Structure formats: structure tokens, C-alpha cells
N, C-alpha and C positions, 0 to 999 in steps of 0.2 A: 240719851243724850249725845250733841254732835261730837265730838272727841272723848276716849277715854281719859277716864282722874286723870291718870297718869300723865297724859299727855298735855295738862296744863302749866307743868314746869315747861316743855318749849315753846309753848303759848307763849308765854310770860318775857322768855329768854326773846323771843322771836318781835317782841314791840319793844324789848330792852335793846336788841339791836338796831332798829330804829331811830330811837330814840337819842343811841348814842351817836349814831349819823348825822341826824339834826344838832346836837347842841355842840359837836364836838369842831375846833378851830384849827385844824390841822387837815389835809386831805389823808394822810396817813389813820388817824382816828375815824376818818369815815369810810375806808377801806373794813378796818377792824369791825366797824359797825355793820356793811354789808355783808361780811366772811358771817360775823354771828346769827344776820338773819336770814342768811342760806343755810345754814346748817341746822337751825331750829326749825327751818320749814320740809326739810327734809321726814325729821319723823312725824312732822304732821302728815304728811302725804301717807306715810306705811302705819299711819295709826290702825287702820285694818287688813288683814292676812289675806292682801289679793293681788295675786300676778300680774294686773292691769298696772294696780297702783306702784308696783315694784318698779314695772318697764317706764311708768309716769316718772318716778323720783330720780331713776336713773338717767334720763334724758334732761330732764330740770337741770340736774346735779352738772353734766357735763358743757350745758349752755350757759349756766350761770361762770363754770369755772372758766369758761373760755372768754367771757367779759371782764370776771376778774385779772387773767394771764394779761389781757390787753392794759388795764390800770396800773399791774405791775412792770410791764414792758415799758410803758409810755415813763413811769418814774426812774427806768436805769436809761434811758434814751434823754434825760433832760439836759445832762451835760453837755452829750454832743450835737443834739438837733431840738432845741429849747424852743424852735418857732412851729415845730410838726407835732408837738405833743397835745395841745387844747383839745384837735382834730382826732386825734387816738382817743381821748377818752369820751370825746363826745359819743362816738362810736361803740365806745363799750357801753356806756350808758342807756344808746338808743338800742341796745342788743339786751341788756338788762331788761327794761321796759316792755320790750316786745314794739317799738313801732317801728315804723316801715323805714328804709329797706329791710329791717332785719327781727321781721313779723315772722318769718318763716316756721317757728316753733311754738308760738302762742296759742294758734288754735288746736293742735295736736298734744298740746300740754294739758289745754283746759278739757278736752276732750275726756282723759284718761283720770279726770279729778270728780269726785261729789261737791255737789252742791255747796258747804262750808267752806272745804277747801279752794273752791273754784273763787269764792268771794274773797278767799284771804290773796289771794293770786290778784284779783280782779282790785284791792284797795291798798292792804297795808304792804305787800311786795313792791306797791310803787311810790309810795311816800319819800324812801329815802334816796334812790335814783333820779326822781324830781328833784328832789331840794337839792343834789350835787350840781344835777345840770342847771339849775337857775343861778347857779356860779358863773357860769360861760355862758351870759346870756350877749355877750359880745360877739359870739360866732354867727352871725345874724342869719347869712342865706344858706348855711349848711341846716340848721335849724326849722328853717322856714321851708326848704325841701323836704325835709323829712316828714312834714307837718303836711304839706301837701298831697306825697306820697301816701302818708299813713290815712288821708281822708278819703282817697279812691281807692286803695288796697280797703279799708272799714269798709266802705259802699257798696262796693263791687263783691267783693267777697261773699259777703253773706245774701247774694241773691240767690238760689234755686237750693239752699242749704235749709235738710229737714233736723237735724242738732242745735236743740237749744242750746248748749254749752259752745257749738260753735257759732251760733247767731250772737250769742252773749262776748266771745271773744273777738269777733270781727268789729262791733258795736263796741267794745274797750277801746279797738285800735283806733278807730273811728274819732272819739271823743279822744285820745290823744291827742288828735291833731290841733282840737280847740286848747287843751292844754300848754302844748310846745307853743302854740301863739301866745297864748296868754303870760309866758314866762316873760317876756319882750314888754308887755305891758306893766305889768309890776306883779311884786309877791303875792299881795292879798288879791289879787284877780286869779291866778291860778290854784291858790288856795280855796277861794271861794268857790271856785268850777268844779276843783275836786271834792270838795264836801257835799253839793250838791250830787254830783254821780254816785261819789260811793252811798248817799240814803237813797236815792232811789235803786239804784245798782239793790240795797240791802232789800227793799220793799218786792220786787221780782224776786231773787233768790231765796226769801222766805216761805213766796207762794209757791216757784217750783220746789221747795224742799220737801213743804208740807204734806204736797200733793203726789210726790216720788213721780215726778215728768223728768223726761229725757230730753225726749225725741217729741216733734209736731205729732206724731200717733199718738201721744199719752196724751196729750190736752184732748184730743179729740175723741178719748175711750174715758172722758170723765165724766161723771154726771153734771148737767145742766140745771138742774130743779133747781140749784141757789141762786138767787137771782144776783145777788152780791160777789158770787164767783165771775159771772158773765160781766159785772159792770166793772171788778177790781183789774182785770187781767187786760181788757182793752185801756182802762187809765194809766196804767202800769208802762205798758207800751208805748202809748202816746206822748206820755212825759219824757221818758225817756229817749225816746226822736226829737224831743223839744219843740212840739207843738203846742203854740198857745191856745190857752190859757191856762197848761199844766205847769208844776215847777219845773220839770225841766229847760222849759223854757226862758226862766229867770237868769240862769248863768249866760245861755247863748246872747238873750236880750243886752247883758251886759258888757259881753265883749263885741257882740258888732258896734255897738255907740262907742265903744274903744278905738278900735280897730277903721272905725271913719274918721275917728279925730287925729289917727296915727298914720292917715292914708295908708293904709295897707289894702289897698280895694281888692288888687288881684289876688292873696290869700284867700279874701273874705269871700270872692265868687267861688271860687274852692271846695270851700268850708260850707259854704250853704247849698250849693249842689251836691254835694256828698250827703249833707242833713238831708236832704228830699229824698234821694234814693234809698238811704235806711229806711225812712216813713214809709217806702214803696215796700220792703220786706215785712217790713211789722205788721203792716195793715195785711200781707197776705196772711199772716195767723189769725187775724183776728176777723176777718171776715165768714170764717164757720162758727165764731161766737155770737154775732149779729145775726146768723142766719137762722139758728138754733134756739135762739132766745125765744122760749115761751110767756104767757104773761101769768100771773100766778094771784089768784082769788086772795086779798085782804085779809080774809078771816086766817088763810096760812099764810099771811108776811110773816116771817120772822121778825120783830123790833131789830133794828139795827145794833143797839148796845148790849145785845143780848148773841152777839155773833163774836168769834174766836180773836182774841188779843192781835192775830197777825192780822187778820181781816181791818179791825180796827185801826191800827197802826201804819197797812199799807194805806188807807183812804186818806188818814191825816197826812201823811210825808207828801200825797200825791195832788192835796189842793191846797197847802201853801201857797202856790203860783197863782191860785182864783182868788186865794186872800189877801195877797200882797198888797195891790192896787185900792183897798178900801180906806186905810188910814190916810191916802193921800187926797182922798177923796172927800173927808169929814172937812 
């Protein structure tokens, strides 16, 4: 079992906190949802008795408490300095999201988590702050500046990194830049990008969790006798990098078209350049799989539908982008 049975109560309250933030009609209710979300994730980190998890939980609590302090401080200063409150709230939300230039804590926290905990941090924990940030889209320059810095940090930070969790962390920072820009276009756009990112990350993290791989060397030590194994990992990473025609290219395709229509040329240049750099360090991981791939005799070839459910689900999630244009061609 991924989490102990007793931890499912905290998983329920974690989802309840995000739902409370999304459905609340006041900033106070949103803040309550954020705190419920935070206090529910801490026991999930501590679900297994490990000193590393305890240190990670303490770091995560301090960082998130700092972001909550900024939100409370902005409400206290509202009567005296009403014009400078929204930038303070934006800084607090960017800190909670792990977006640059407040990204310093995110890779270190990811390094101390197991894969199921890391997936919660990459997905559910980003939903409520992103929803709150969508109410502040009028502060164009501040959020666009954060998006450009996030794109560069996420691209350059992943170079020469051997830890798979840190690679996923810097990849998340890079994808966060696309979602920050998508806030200005429409709520539908950033939610669409978020859903695609969550699904692709799920397929990769299921693969890493099933193979107990945490470092690049763990992948090299795995067996290459299964052809589906050597196929799915490159498929996952190329889809996460947004290479056409895989699934990850679909939200980037929508974003590129929307940014061109809104005359956002300069941010688009930085985002595309950073996407190319991320593809470089994904390919660095994939080269050993291509070089060590051995031909398999047809008599020894295991049918695809007899593979594990993780293999089938991962394959289906990453070929959606290939199948998507078919209805438009008919």
C-alpha cells in the first residue's frame, strides 16, 4: 500500500482543503483551505518512520508557514497600505507554489520525499495556490517576470543533475512558467495545461515507483530485457518535454497559439528556449536506453495486453497526443 490505512483520513482532508479554497467566496476561507491542506500533508510525509522524512516535513512546514505569514500580514496592512497588498499576496503564493525566484526550497523538499509523496507535492499541492493566483491576474508584469525566471531556472537547474526527484522538481518549475502565463489567457487554459501535466507526471512517477528508481544509476541497473520498459520511459520523458506528436505537446500547442494571438512574443521566446533545454537533459537520460536496446525474438515477445496495468496506463496517457488529430482528419 502506498500510504498506511490510517493516513487516508489525512489524504481526505488534504483534498477537502483544496476543495474549500476553490469553492470559497472570501480570501479568509481560501486561507483556511490552504492551512487545512498544509496540516494534512505533514502527516502524509511522516507516514513512514524515517529521520529524512521528519527533516523534510519540518522544512516544508516552515516554508509554507512563511507564505501563510505573508498572507496574514497583507490582511493586517490592508487598511494602511491597500495598494501594496496584492504584490505581497502574489509573493506568498509564488513561495507556496515553488515558482522562481522563490524556488529555492522545492528541489530540496522533493529530494526528501518518496514518489507518492512527491506526486502529491507536484499536483494537488499546486492546485489551490494557482486558483488563488488566478484572481490576481491584473498584476501582469510581476507574474510574467516570475514565469520567465521559472522557465530559465527550471531549464538550467536540471543540467548535470543525477537525482530523478530533482529532475522532476526542476521540470515542475519549468512547467509552472507555462501555467503562470496561461493565467492571463483564461482559466480554462491553465486548468487544461495543469490536467495534462498531472497525467503525464502520474505515468512517469508510477514507473519510477514500481521500479524503485530514485537516481540515474538506478535506471542503468534495471533489466533491459523487457522491450516495453525501453519504450515507455523515453515515451514518458519526451511527452513531458513537449515533443510533438506526444501528449505533452498538446497543451504547449494551445499555449503557443494563444500567446501569439495575444502578442506575447517575448515571454514565448523564453518559454520555447527553456523547453528545448529541458529536452536536452531528458535525452541525456534516454540515450542509455536507446544504446542498450536488444532485439527480441518474436517467439519470446510478450503481448502488450498481458503487460502490467502500469505499462498499459502509461502507454495510453502518452499516445493521446498522437491520436488527437485523427477526428479532425476524418
